[in-house]
C-alpha positions in Angstrom: 1.4 -31.2 -27.2 -1.6 -31.4 -24.9 -2.2 -28.5 -22.7 -3.4 -28.4 -19.1 -6.5 -26.5 -18.1 -8.1 -25.6 -14.7 -11.8 -26.0 -15.1 -14.0 -24.7 -12.2 -17.2 -26.2 -11.1 -20.2 -24.7 -13.2 -22.6 -22.7 -11.3 -25.4 -22.7 -13.7 -29.0 -23.5 -12.3 -29.3 -26.5 -14.7 -26.2 -28.1 -13.9 -26.6 -27.6 -10.2 -30.1 -29.3 -10.5 -28.3 -32.2 -12.4 -25.7 -32.5 -9.7 -28.4 -32.7 -7.1 -30.3 -35.4 -8.8 -27.1 -37.4 -9.2 -26.3 -36.9 -5.7 -29.7 -38.2 -4.6 -29.4 -41.5 -6.5 -25.8 -42.5 -6.0 -24.0 -43.7 -3.0 -21.7 -41.0 -1.4 -18.2 -41.7 -2.1 -15.5 -41.5 0.6 -13.9 -38.2 0.5 -10.0 -37.6 0.9 -8.6 -35.2 3.2 -8.7 -31.7 1.9 -5.6 -30.1 0.6 -3.5 -28.0 3.1 -4.6 -24.4 2.8 -3.8 -21.2 4.9 -7.4 -20.0 4.0 -10.3 -20.4 6.6 -12.5 -23.4 5.9 -14.6 -23.3 2.7 -17.9 -23.2 4.5 -16.9 -20.0 6.1 -17.3 -18.2 2.9 -20.3 -17.8 0.5 -18.1 -17.3 -2.5 -15.4 -19.7 -4.0 -12.9 -20.0 -6.8 -12.5 -23.7 -7.9 -10.6 -25.6 -10.6 -8.7 -28.8 -11.4 -5.1 -29.2 -12.7 -4.3 -31.9 -15.2 -1.5 -32.5 -17.5 -1.9 -35.0 -20.5 -5.1 -35.9 -18.8 -3.4 -36.8 -15.7 -4.3 -34.8 -12.5 -1.4 -33.0 -10.7 -1.2 -33.1 -7.2 0.5 -30.6 -4.7 0.4 -27.8 -7.1 0.1 -24.5 -5.0 -2.4 -22.0 -6.0 -2.4 -18.6 -4.4 -5.0 -16.0 -4.4 -4.7 -12.3 -3.3 -7.1 -9.2 -3.6 -9.3 -6.9 -1.7 -7.2 -7.1 1.4 -7.6 -11.0 1.4 -4.7 -13.5 0.9 -5.0 -17.4 0.8 -3.5 -20.4 -0.8 -4.0 -24.0 -1.1 -2.7 -27.1 -2.9 -4.4 -29.4 -5.5 -5.4 -32.9 -4.1 -4.9 -36.3 -5.3 -7.5 -35.5 -8.2 -5.9 -32.2 -9.0 -8.8 -30.3 -7.8 -8.4 -27.2 -5.6 -10.8 -24.7 -4.0 -10.5 -21.4 -2.2 -13.2 -19.5 -0.6 -13.2 -15.6 -0.5 -15.3 -13.4 1.9 -17.0 -11.2 -0.9 -17.2 -10.7 -4.6 -14.4 -8.7 -5.9 -11.5 -8.9 -8.2 -8.6 -11.2 -7.2 -5.3 -12.3 -8.6 -5.0 -16.2 -8.8 -1.4 -17.4 -9.1 -0.4 -20.9 -10.1 3.1 -21.3 -8.3 5.4 -22.7 -11.3 8.0 -24.0 -8.7 5.5 -26.5 -7.6 5.0 -28.0 -11.2 7.0 -31.2 -12.5 10.1 -30.6 -14.2 9.7 -29.4 -17.7 6.1 -28.3 -17.3 5.2 -24.6 -17.5 2.4 -22.1 -17.8 2.2 -22.0 -21.6 -0.4 -19.2 -22.2 -1.5 -16.2 -20.3 1.1 -16.2 -17.5 0.9 -18.0 -14.3 -1.0 -14.9 -12.7 -4.5 -14.3 -13.8 -7.0 -11.7 -12.7 -10.4 -13.1 -11.8 -13.7 -11.9 -10.9 -17.2 -13.4 -10.2 -20.1 -13.2 -12.5 -23.6 -13.7 -11.4 -22.9 -16.9 -9.6 -21.2 -17.6 -6.4 -18.5 -19.8 -7.9 -15.8 -19.1 -10.5 -13.2 -20.8 -12.4 -9.7 -19.8 -13.5 -8.2 -21.6 -16.5 -4.5 -22.1 -16.9 -2.8 -23.8 -19.9 0.2 -25.8 -19.3 2.6 -27.4 -21.6 6.1 -28.6 -22.0 8.9 -25.9 -22.0 11.8 -24.3 -20.3 11.1 -21.8 -17.5 12.6 -18.3 -17.9 14.5 -17.0 -14.9 15.4 -13.5 -14.2 19.1 -12.8 -13.1 19.7 -11.5 -9.6 21.0 -8.1 -11.1 18.0 -7.7 -13.1 15.7 -8.2 -10.1 18.0 -5.8 -8.1 17.5 -3.1 -10.6 13.8 -3.6 -11.0 13.3 -3.6 -7.2 15.6 -0.5 -6.7 13.4 1.5 -9.0 10.3 0.4 -7.2 12.0 1.2 -4.1 12.8 4.7 -5.3 9.3 5.2 -6.2 8.1 4.1 -2.9 10.7 6.0 -0.9 9.7 9.3 -2.8 5.9 8.9 -2.0 7.1 8.1 1.6 9.0 11.3 1.6 6.0 13.6 0.8 4.3 12.3 3.9 7.5 12.2 6.0 8.4 15.9 5.3 4.9 17.1 6.4 5.3 14.9 9.6 8.9 16.2 10.2 7.7 19.9 9.8 4.8 19.5 12.2 7.0 17.9 14.9 9.7 20.5 14.3 7.3 23.6 14.8 4.9 22.0 17.4 6.9 19.1 19.0 3.9 16.9 18.2 4.4 13.3 17.1 1.1 13.3 15.2 -0.3 9.7 15.0 -3.1 11.1 13.0 -0.9 11.9 10.1 -1.8 8.3 8.7 -5.5 9.5 8.3 -4.4 12.7 6.5 -2.8 10.1 4.0 -6.0 8.1 3.7 -8.0 11.2 3.4 -6.3 12.3 0.1 -7.0 8.9 -1.5 -10.5 8.8 -0.3 -11.2 12.0 -1.6 -9.8 11.2 -5.0 -12.0 8.0 -4.9 -15.2 10.2 -4.1 -14.6 12.6 -6.8 -13.0 10.5 -9.5 -14.9 7.4 -9.3 -18.2 8.2 -7.5 -18.8 11.6 -8.9 -17.2 11.0 -12.4 -14.8 14.0 -12.3 -11.8 13.7 -14.6 -9.1 12.1 -12.5 -6.4 14.7 -12.9 -9.1 17.2 -11.5 -10.1 14.8 -8.9 -6.5 14.6 -7.7 -6.0 18.5 -7.5 -9.3 18.8 -5.5 -8.2 16.0 -3.1 -4.8 17.7 -2.4 -6.6 21.1 -1.8 -9.2 19.4 0.5 -6.4 17.8 2.3 -4.8 21.0 3.0 -8.2 22.4 4.2 -8.5 19.5 6.6 -5.0 20.4 8.0 -6.2 24.0 8.6 -9.4 22.8 10.2 -7.7 20.5 12.6 -5.1 23.1 13.6 -7.7 25.8 14.0 -10.3 23.5 15.8 -7.9 21.2 18.0 -4.3 21.9 18.0 -4.3 25.7 18.5 -6.8 25.7 21.2 -4.8 22.9 23.1 -1.5 24.9 22.6 -3.1 28.0 24.0 -4.0 25.9 27.2 -0.3 24.9 27.4 -1.1 21.3 27.0 2.0 19.1 27.2 3.5 17.2 24.2 2.6 13.8 25.8 -1.2 14.9 26.2 -1.1 16.3 22.6 0.4 12.9 21.3 -2.5 11.0 23.0 -5.0 13.3 21.6 -3.5 12.4 18.1 -3.8 8.9 18.8 -7.5 9.2 19.7 -8.1 11.5 16.7 -6.4 8.8 14.6 -8.6 6.1 15.8 -11.8 8.3 15.3 -11.0 9.3 11.8 -10.1 5.8 10.8 -13.2 4.2 11.7 -15.2 7.2 10.6 -13.7 6.4 7.2 -14.7 2.7 7.5 -18.3 3.8 8.5 -18.7 5.8 5.2 -16.6 3.9 2.8 -16.8 0.3 4.0 -13.8 -2.0 4.7 -13.4 -3.2 1.1 -10.5 -2.0 -1.2 -11.4 -0.2 -4.2 -9.4 1.0 -7.2 -8.9 4.5 -8.6 -9.5 5.2 -12.1 -6.6 4.1 -14.2 -4.9 2.0 -11.4 -5.3 -1.4 -13.2 -4.7 -2.4 -16.7 -2.0 0.3 -17.5 0.4 -0.3 -20.3 4.1 -0.9 -19.3 7.2 -0.2 -21.1 10.8 -1.6 -20.6 14.0 0.1 -20.2 16.6 -2.8 -20.3 15.7 -5.1 -17.5 13.4 -2.4 -15.7 9.7 -2.6 -16.4 7.6 0.5 -15.5 4.0 1.5 -16.1 3.2 5.0 -17.0 1.7 5.6 -13.6 5.1 4.5 -12.1 6.8 7.1 -14.1 4.2 9.8 -13.5 4.3 9.1 -9.6 8.2 9.5 -9.8 8.0 12.8 -11.6 5.3 14.3 -9.6 7.1 13.4 -6.4 10.2 15.0 -7.5 8.9 18.1 -8.7 6.8 18.5 -5.5 9.8 17.9 -3.4 11.9 20.4 -5.3 9.1 22.8 -4.9 9.2 22.2 -1.0 12.8 22.6 -0.9 12.5 25.9 -2.8 9.7 27.0 -0.3 11.8 26.2 2.7 15.3 27.7 1.5 14.1 30.7 -0.6 10.9 32.2 0.6 10.4 34.3 3.7 7.7 32.0 5.0 10.0 29.0 4.5 12.8 30.7 6.3 10.4 31.6 9.1 9.3 28.0 9.2 12.9 26.7 9.7 13.5 29.4 12.3 10.4 28.3 14.2 11.5 24.6 14.0 15.0 25.5 15.4 13.9 27.7 18.2 10.3 28.9 18.5 10.9 31.2 21.5 13.7 33.1 19.7 11.8 33.1 16.5 8.9 34.8 18.4 11.3 37.3 19.9 12.6 38.0 16.5 9.0 39.2 15.2 8.0 36.0 13.7 4.3 35.2 14.0 4.7 31.5 15.3 1.0 30.6 15.2 0.8 31.8 11.6 3.8 29.7 10.6 2.3 26.6 12.5 -1.0 27.0 10.6 1.0 27.2 7.3 3.0 24.0 8.2 -0.4 22.1 9.1 -1.8 23.0 5.7 1.3 22.2 3.9 1.9 18.9 5.7 -1.7 17.8 5.3 -1.6 18.6 1.6 1.6 16.6 1.2 0.2 13.8 3.1 -2.9 13.7 0.9 -0.7 13.6 -2.3 1.3 10.7 -0.8 -1.9 8.8 -0.2 -3.1 9.2 -3.7 0.4 8.1 -5.0 0.3 5.2 -2.4 -3.1 4.3 -3.7 -1.8 3.6 -7.2 1.6 2.0 -6.0 -0.4 -0.6 -3.8 -2.8 -0.5 -5.8 -6.2 0.2 -4.0 -7.8 2.5 -1.5 -9.0 1.2 1.8 -10.0 2.8 5.2 -6.7 1.9 6.9 -4.1 2.3 4.1 -2.3 5.3 5.8 -2.0 3.3 9.0 -0.3 0.6 7.0 2.7 2.7 6.2 2.7 5.1 9.4 5.6 3.2 11.1 7.7 3.3 7.9 7.0 7.2 7.9 8.0 7.5 11.5 11.1 5.4 10.6 12.1 7.8 7.8 11.6 10.8 10.2 13.7 9.4 12.9 16.4 7.9 10.6 16.7 11.4 8.9 16.8 13.4 11.9 13.8 14.6 13.9 12.4 18.0 12.8 14.7 18.2 9.7 12.6 18.3 6.3 15.7 17.2 4.3 16.6 14.6 6.7 12.9 13.1 6.2 13.6 13.1 2.6 16.9 11.1 3.0 15.4 8.8 5.6 12.4 8.0 3.3 14.4 7.1 0.3 16.5 4.8 2.3 13.4 3.1 3.9 11.8 2.7 0.6 14.9 1.3 -1.1 15.6 -1.1 1.9 11.8 -2.4 1.9 11.9 -3.3 -1.8 15.3 -4.6 -2.0 15.1 -6.6 1.1 12.6 -9.0 -0.7 15.6 -10.4 -2.6 16.6 -12.1 0.7 13.7 -11.8 3.1 10.1 -12.9 2.8 7.8 -10.3 1.6 6.0 -10.3 5.0 9.1 -9.3 6.6 10.2 -6.4 4.5 8.4 -3.6 6.6 10.1 -5.1 9.7 13.5 -4.9 8.0 13.0 -1.2 7.4 12.5 -0.8 11.2 15.5 -2.9 12.0 17.7 -0.7 9.9 16.4 2.5 11.6 17.5 0.8 15.0 21.0 0.0 13.7 21.7 3.4 12.4 20.4 5.2 15.5 22.7 3.0 17.6 25.6 4.7 16.0 24.0 8.0 15.2 21.2 8.8 17.7 20.3 12.1 16.2 19.7 10.6 12.9 21.5 11.1 9.6 21.1 14.9 9.1 20.1 15.6 12.8 22.2 17.6 15.4 23.2 16.4 18.7 21.9 19.7 20.3 20.5 23.0 19.3 21.9 26.4 20.2 19.4 29.1 20.7 
């Protein structure tokens, strides 16, 4: 049985010189129309992945090749000669996928899988090889896909819950819709990247340091910005506008220092996976869910059983009555900011492993989902934020069974609107508060 290979154009100096000599002595051949592609024109990029698709020495036309990585996505199809090419903006690690649905009947990717991790060497061109052969494609049943995506959705929902609870507590105690919460999420991931990757600190210690520094950032923001504005009696709308400006300032400050590329945390790629029936998990997935559950249980214990937790719920319910009862409202708010920022930082770390990758705007990418979780669960209620986050996470992942993956975040916002039409106060919210 013959195998199909994708061979890229070689980029060695010797071969480049040989190609140039041949081009100078031969008449240029008429070129065909390039294959349709969603990527920008090839000349727009300095680096290229190239290859050709053949089966039994015959080129295959119309085979879709998809590329994704470093925040960049593109796809193209092979031309009449079986050739394909995709330009990329910079050297990085990318995933190149051959869409088996576009192969002729009975032809499959025989070795190595249809998705390959590819990167550049010293040259500006790289090739990716696929080996094709005859065979029968293995399909996954609907219920197996459902179970796998439900577990992924639960994992995603739990890490969303960490950020949503902090945002909900801040709103409940201060009335502020903090749009800069996204940057608290990004900050935790960036600090882990700094200590774990750049400084070489063991990753478990880097995560602890990042969470602690996130809490410190929450303390600094409240002491330096929010408390002085509260003392001046600034209204909630003005505070929200300040949070939007702070969000933009922090986001582009992150881009200035860390660049626009996506970077991987230590251990984020190449992790061994194990299967439980139709469900496939990595050890990072399992650790992420366990950490989320333990932390969420600890937060629940803090809110229900400790004096400060009870004071926090009292301030969230009625700040004036709590102050009249002898509760130091400003101290409680300070604790809430530290706790909310630390939870957001931890959420950002888990999000960096779930994506995977760390980028300057990663928190902003899920900010609307976090707001959706808070509103869906009930404004100002920590337990409502937990319920709302799990629902949003499950819906985002399960919706890809029917919706295109690009639409999954939109679907989560739609389900929030539908629920609020029938229960405006949210799932665990109350129609009114009695003080």
